[in-house]
C-alpha positions in Angstrom: 89.9 94.6 105.4 88.3 97.0 107.4 87.5 100.0 105.1 88.9 102.7 107.1 92.3 100.8 107.1 91.9 100.1 103.3 91.8 103.9 102.8 94.6 104.7 104.9 96.8 102.0 103.2 95.9 103.3 99.7 96.6 107.0 100.8 99.9 105.9 102.2 101.0 104.2 99.2 100.0 106.9 97.0 102.0 109.4 99.0 105.0 107.4 98.9 104.7 106.7 95.2 104.3 110.6 95.0 107.6 111.1 97.0 109.4 108.6 94.7 108.4 110.4 91.7 109.4 113.7 93.2 112.9 112.5 93.4 113.4 112.0 89.6 113.9 115.7 88.6 116.8 116.4 91.2 118.4 113.0 90.5 118.5 113.5 86.7 120.1 117.0 87.3 122.6 115.3 89.4 123.8 112.2 87.7 124.8 111.0 84.2 122.0 109.9 81.9 123.0 106.2 82.1 122.9 106.4 86.1 119.6 108.3 85.9 118.1 105.5 83.4 119.1 102.8 86.0 117.4 105.1 88.8 114.3 105.7 86.9 114.0 101.8 86.1 114.4 101.3 89.8 111.8 103.7 90.8 109.5 102.1 88.3 109.9 98.6 89.7 109.1 99.8 93.2 106.1 101.6 92.0 104.9 98.7 90.1 105.4 96.5 93.1 103.4 98.9 95.3 100.4 98.7 92.7 100.5 95.2 92.3 101.2 93.9 95.7 99.3 96.4 97.9 96.9 98.4 95.8 95.6 95.6 93.6 95.1 93.4 96.9 93.2 96.2 98.6 91.2 96.7 95.5 90.1 93.2 95.4 87.9 93.9 98.5 87.3 97.5 97.9 87.2 98.0 94.2 86.4 101.7 94.4 89.7 102.5 96.2 91.5 101.4 93.0 92.9 104.8 91.7 92.2 105.6 88.0 95.5 106.1 86.2 96.4 109.7 85.9 99.9 110.7 84.7 99.3 114.4 84.6 101.8 114.8 87.4 104.8 112.7 86.1 107.5 114.6 84.5 107.6 114.2 80.7 110.3 111.6 79.4 111.3 110.1 76.2 111.0 106.9 78.1 107.7 105.5 79.2 108.9 102.9 81.6 107.2 104.3 84.8 103.8 103.1 85.8 101.2 105.7 86.1 100.9 107.4 89.5 98.1 106.2 91.8 95.6 108.6 92.7 92.3 108.7 94.6 
């Protein structure tokens, strides 16, 4: 895969992950704890799929594009079921 395309893909995926994470706080404020737990699990599944199916595949050819784990921007939670956000 062309390096420029790989960089664009990783940037797009990271942006989408950030957008998904940004929905957690407003959803938590608007729904029951049970509904939020299900929503959060769903977000975790999507983020994991992004990481495994896209980022990992790109990183096989361009290992330096694999972001280091950085959970500094994740909201604090009792549950630790969200993967770490991808960062470049």
